[in-house]
C-alpha positions in Angstrom: 38.2 104.1 95.7 37.5 101.2 93.3 40.0 100.7 90.5 39.0 99.5 87.1 42.2 98.4 85.3 42.7 98.2 81.5 40.4 97.3 78.6 39.6 101.0 78.2 38.3 101.5 74.7 35.5 103.1 72.6 32.4 101.2 71.6 30.7 102.0 68.4 27.3 100.1 68.7 25.0 99.5 65.7 21.7 97.6 65.9 20.8 95.9 62.7 18.1 93.5 61.6 20.3 90.5 61.2 24.1 89.7 61.3 24.2 87.7 58.1 25.5 90.6 56.0 26.7 90.1 52.5 28.4 92.4 50.0 26.0 94.9 48.5 23.4 94.2 51.2 21.5 97.2 52.6 20.1 96.9 56.1 18.3 99.5 58.2 20.1 100.6 61.3 17.7 101.2 64.2 20.3 102.3 66.8 23.7 104.0 66.8 25.8 104.7 69.8 29.4 105.8 70.4 31.0 106.0 73.8 33.2 104.3 76.4 33.2 100.5 76.2 35.1 97.4 77.4 35.8 97.6 81.1 34.5 101.2 81.0 31.1 99.6 81.3 32.0 98.1 84.6 33.4 101.5 85.8 30.2 103.3 84.7 27.9 100.7 86.3 29.9 100.8 89.5 29.7 104.6 89.6 25.9 104.4 88.9 25.6 102.2 92.0 27.4 104.8 94.1 30.9 103.4 94.3 33.8 105.9 94.0 35.6 104.7 90.8 38.9 105.4 89.1 40.1 104.1 85.8 43.7 103.0 85.2 44.8 102.4 81.6 46.0 104.0 78.4 44.4 105.7 75.4 45.8 107.5 72.4 45.7 111.2 71.9 43.0 110.9 69.3 39.2 111.4 68.9 38.3 108.0 70.4 40.6 108.6 73.4 38.8 111.9 74.0 35.4 110.2 73.7 36.4 107.6 76.2 37.8 110.0 78.7 35.1 112.7 78.5 32.5 109.9 78.6 33.9 108.4 81.8 34.1 111.8 83.5 30.5 112.5 82.5 29.6 109.3 84.3 31.5 110.2 87.5 34.6 108.1 86.9 38.0 109.6 87.9 40.4 109.4 84.8 43.2 111.5 86.2 45.6 108.6 86.2 44.8 107.3 82.7 47.9 107.7 80.5 47.4 109.6 77.3 50.1 108.6 74.7 50.4 111.1 71.8 51.7 108.5 69.3 49.2 105.7 70.3 45.8 105.0 68.9 42.9 104.1 71.1 41.3 100.6 70.7 37.7 100.6 69.3 35.1 97.8 69.3 32.4 97.9 66.7 29.4 96.1 68.3 26.8 94.7 65.9 23.6 93.8 67.7 20.8 91.9 65.9 17.1 92.2 66.5 17.2 89.3 69.0 19.6 91.4 71.1 22.7 89.2 70.5 26.0 91.0 69.8 29.0 90.3 67.5 32.2 92.3 67.7 34.7 93.8 65.3 37.8 94.9 67.2 40.4 97.5 66.3 43.3 96.8 68.7 44.8 100.2 68.6 48.5 100.8 69.2 49.1 101.2 72.9 52.6 101.6 74.2 52.5 101.0 78.0 53.4 97.3 78.5 54.5 97.3 82.2 52.8 98.5 85.4 53.7 102.2 85.9 55.5 102.7 89.3 53.2 105.7 90.1 50.2 103.3 90.0 51.6 100.9 92.6 50.9 102.8 95.8 47.5 103.8 94.5 46.6 100.1 93.9 47.9 99.1 97.3 45.6 101.5 99.0 42.5 101.0 96.9 39.1 99.7 98.2 39.1 97.1 95.3 40.7 96.3 92.0 38.8 94.9 89.0 40.3 93.6 85.7 39.2 91.4 82.9 40.8 88.9 80.6 40.7 90.8 77.4 44.0 92.2 76.1 45.1 93.0 72.5 48.9 92.6 73.0 50.8 90.0 75.1 52.6 92.8 77.1 49.3 94.0 78.5 49.0 90.8 80.5 52.2 91.9 82.4 50.3 95.0 83.7 47.2 93.1 84.9 49.1 90.3 86.6 51.5 92.8 88.3 48.6 94.9 89.5 46.7 91.8 90.8 49.9 90.7 92.7 50.3 94.2 94.1 46.7 94.3 95.3 46.8 90.7 96.6 49.9 91.4 98.7 48.3 94.5 100.2 45.1 92.7 101.1 43.0 94.7 98.6 40.0 92.7 97.3 40.5 91.7 93.7 37.8 90.9 91.1 38.7 89.1 87.8 36.4 88.2 84.9 38.5 86.1 82.3 35.8 86.5 79.6 36.4 84.4 76.4 39.9 85.9 76.0 41.5 87.2 72.8 41.8 84.3 70.3 45.0 86.0 68.9 46.7 86.0 72.4 47.9 83.1 74.6 45.3 83.2 77.4 47.1 80.8 79.8 47.8 83.9 81.9 44.1 83.8 83.0 45.0 80.9 85.3 47.3 82.9 87.4 45.0 85.9 87.3 42.1 83.7 88.5 44.2 82.5 91.4 45.0 86.0 92.5 41.3 87.1 92.5 39.3 87.4 95.7 36.2 87.1 93.5 36.2 85.3 90.2 33.4 85.8 87.7 33.1 83.4 84.9 30.6 81.6 82.6 30.3 77.8 82.8 32.5 77.5 79.7 35.2 79.8 81.1 35.2 78.0 84.4 35.6 74.8 82.6 38.6 76.2 80.6 40.3 77.4 83.8 39.6 74.3 85.9 39.4 71.4 83.5 36.1 70.3 85.2 33.0 69.6 83.2 30.5 70.1 86.1 30.2 73.9 86.9 29.9 73.4 90.6 33.1 71.2 90.6 34.7 73.9 88.5 33.9 76.5 91.0 35.2 74.3 93.9 38.5 73.8 92.0 38.9 77.5 91.5 38.1 78.2 95.1 40.9 75.8 96.0 43.3 77.9 94.0 42.8 81.0 96.1 39.5 82.7 95.3 37.1 83.4 98.2 33.9 83.6 96.0 33.3 82.2 92.6 30.3 83.5 90.6 29.2 81.4 87.7 27.3 83.4 85.2 24.6 81.5 83.3 23.0 84.1 81.1 19.2 84.2 81.3 19.3 81.3 83.7 20.9 83.6 86.3 24.0 82.7 88.3 25.2 80.6 91.2 27.6 81.8 93.9 30.0 79.5 95.8 32.2 80.0 98.8 34.0 77.4 100.9 31.0 77.5 103.3 28.0 78.0 101.1 26.4 77.6 97.7 23.5 79.8 96.5 21.7 79.4 93.2 20.1 82.6 91.9 17.6 81.9 89.1 17.5 84.3 86.2 14.8 87.0 85.9 12.3 86.5 83.0 12.6 89.7 81.0 12.6 90.2 77.2 16.1 91.1 76.3 16.6 94.0 73.8 20.5 94.0 73.9 22.6 91.5 75.8 25.8 93.6 75.4 27.2 94.6 78.8 25.0 92.3 80.9 28.1 90.5 82.3 29.8 93.9 82.9 26.7 95.0 84.8 26.6 91.9 87.0 30.3 92.3 87.7 29.9 95.8 89.0 26.8 94.7 91.1 28.8 91.9 92.7 31.6 94.2 93.5 29.1 96.7 95.1 27.5 93.9 97.1 30.7 92.3 98.1 32.1 95.5 99.4 28.9 96.2 101.3 29.1 92.7 102.9 25.9 91.3 101.3 25.2 87.6 101.8 25.1 85.3 98.8 21.4 85.6 98.4 21.4 89.4 98.3 24.5 89.2 96.0 22.7 87.0 93.6 19.6 89.2 93.6 21.6 92.3 92.9 23.7 90.7 90.2 20.7 89.3 88.3 18.6 92.5 88.7 21.4 94.6 87.4 22.0 92.3 84.4 18.2 92.2 83.7 18.0 96.0 83.9 20.8 96.2 81.4 19.4 93.9 78.7 16.2 96.0 78.6 18.3 98.9 77.4 20.0 99.4 74.0 23.8 100.0 74.0 26.2 100.2 76.9 28.5 103.0 78.2 26.2 105.9 78.9 23.2 103.6 78.7 24.2 101.3 81.6 21.3 101.0 84.1 20.7 103.6 86.9 20.5 102.6 90.5 16.8 103.5 90.3 16.3 101.0 87.4 18.1 98.3 89.4 15.9 98.9 92.4 12.8 98.8 90.3 13.9 95.4 89.0 14.6 94.2 92.5 11.1 95.2 93.5 9.4 93.8 90.4 10.7 90.3 91.3 10.1 90.4 95.0 13.6 91.0 96.4 13.8 92.8 99.7 17.3 94.3 98.8 17.3 98.1 98.3 20.5 99.7 96.9 21.5 103.1 98.2 24.1 105.4 96.8 26.9 106.8 98.9 26.0 110.3 100.1 29.4 111.8 99.5 30.0 113.7 96.3 32.7 112.4 94.0 35.6 114.5 92.8 36.2 113.8 89.1 39.1 115.1 87.0 40.3 114.6 83.5 43.6 113.0 82.6 46.4 115.5 81.9 
């Protein structure tokens, strides 16, 4: 079972002509979508690729919490351990995407109450197949949960995946440094790697981060693709030339693909192919959540650009349950 920890929220996606909105402006909306967002995108993409996935986190007992939980279950994600707090309100991200496919975000942080790692999660984390977390939190106490979970997994030898993202500008993000050091696989943009390492050159950044404990560093470069670095090897995976319709969730797609490939012991070339193909398949689709690419769409992208990698779903059926 792969665990996706925290950043469980609802996405309300709106596609508009341009982001320069002024009072009294009227713009036509060409797409509306409401469903699971944040790290839920990673969970859904991982499930689409055939991994057995469980979400750990908290939602409020409200409409958005119901949308998140029911949406995850519909996508094959186990939410039985998600905490539903009656007096809490679920975080919501309003995602505005312009006609060039670039997103902007308006975030409602919600009022979550769980600020330490629940004891009942600890043995589950210690026996997981992998643990994924990202660097977005809305309250300082949430960092305690992620760091404690990463330490728990690290001590048990469970592979950990961490994507710091840009971080929340309202929160002290220095905790990202410890989280990166506890990650088996670190996924970051060039800017994020620079922030964590202090190095200007992205390859040197990756080497510094490897020296702090990671086994694999994946530097995401948008349409330019990515490069992957271990202590023994470096592989540059060029981006795939597709016309992006919506860049939202591309990094989440790549993260899930890298997790799939790492757990299936892919070499760096295959990991790069799968990560880029999954990201490219995503940017061709509007929205995230329920619109994350299928394994068939990823395989079609791999074939289209000449990769010999073929992804196969696990044959076993998943048992999926709602949170109580």
